[in-house]
C-alpha positions in Angstrom: -2.3 -39.4 4.3 -5.0 -36.9 3.5 -5.4 -33.6 5.5 -8.7 -32.7 6.9 -10.5 -29.6 5.8 -9.9 -27.9 9.2 -6.2 -28.6 8.9 -6.0 -27.3 5.3 -7.9 -24.1 6.4 -5.5 -23.5 9.3 -2.5 -23.8 6.9 -4.1 -21.4 4.4 -4.9 -18.9 7.2 -1.4 -19.1 8.6 0.1 -18.6 5.1 -2.1 -15.5 4.4 -1.3 -14.0 7.8 2.5 -14.6 7.2 2.3 -12.9 3.8 0.5 -9.9 5.2 3.0 -9.6 8.1 5.9 -9.8 5.6 4.3 -7.3 3.3 3.9 -4.7 6.1 7.5 -5.3 7.1 8.7 -4.6 3.5 6.7 -1.5 2.9 6.4 1.7 4.9 3.2 2.7 3.1 1.0 2.0 0.1 0.3 4.9 -2.2 -3.0 5.1 -4.1 -3.3 7.3 -7.1 -6.6 8.0 -8.8 -5.4 9.4 -12.2 -7.6 11.7 -14.3 -6.8 13.8 -17.3 -6.3 17.1 -15.3 -5.6 15.9 -11.8 -4.3 13.0 -9.6 -5.9 12.2 -6.2 -3.4 10.9 -3.7 -4.1 8.6 -0.7 -1.6 7.0 1.6 -2.1 3.9 3.8 0.8 3.6 6.2 2.1 0.3 7.5 0.4 -1.4 10.3 -3.0 -1.7 8.7 -4.0 1.9 9.3 -6.9 3.2 7.3 -5.9 5.1 4.1 -5.8 8.9 4.4 -6.7 11.2 1.5 -3.8 13.6 0.9 -5.4 15.8 -1.7 -5.1 16.4 -5.4 -2.2 17.4 -7.6 -2.2 18.6 -11.2 -1.5 15.8 -13.7 1.7 17.5 -14.8 5.3 16.2 -14.8 6.6 18.8 -12.3 3.8 18.1 -9.8 4.4 14.3 -10.1 8.1 14.8 -9.6 7.5 16.9 -6.5 5.1 14.3 -5.1 7.6 11.4 -5.6 10.4 13.4 -4.0 8.2 14.2 -0.9 7.1 10.6 -0.6 10.7 9.3 -1.0 11.9 11.6 1.8 9.0 10.7 4.1 9.2 7.0 3.6 12.9 6.5 2.8 12.9 5.6 -0.8 
């Protein structure tokens, strides 16, 4: 038996909504990094579909990156 287009669309929408819900349950935040030669811009979108917030720039140096990762790991538990 062939499904109608409306039924197929409902199945797709349900699957997409389920994936998005599961993704927000798995992750406390999404971290965006805009990497340049001298600096890295940092933005964070916390779970729950909140708008991303710009968190500033850090130097593109190992020590600064290590510090950022430690801070994020503490804030978002790993």
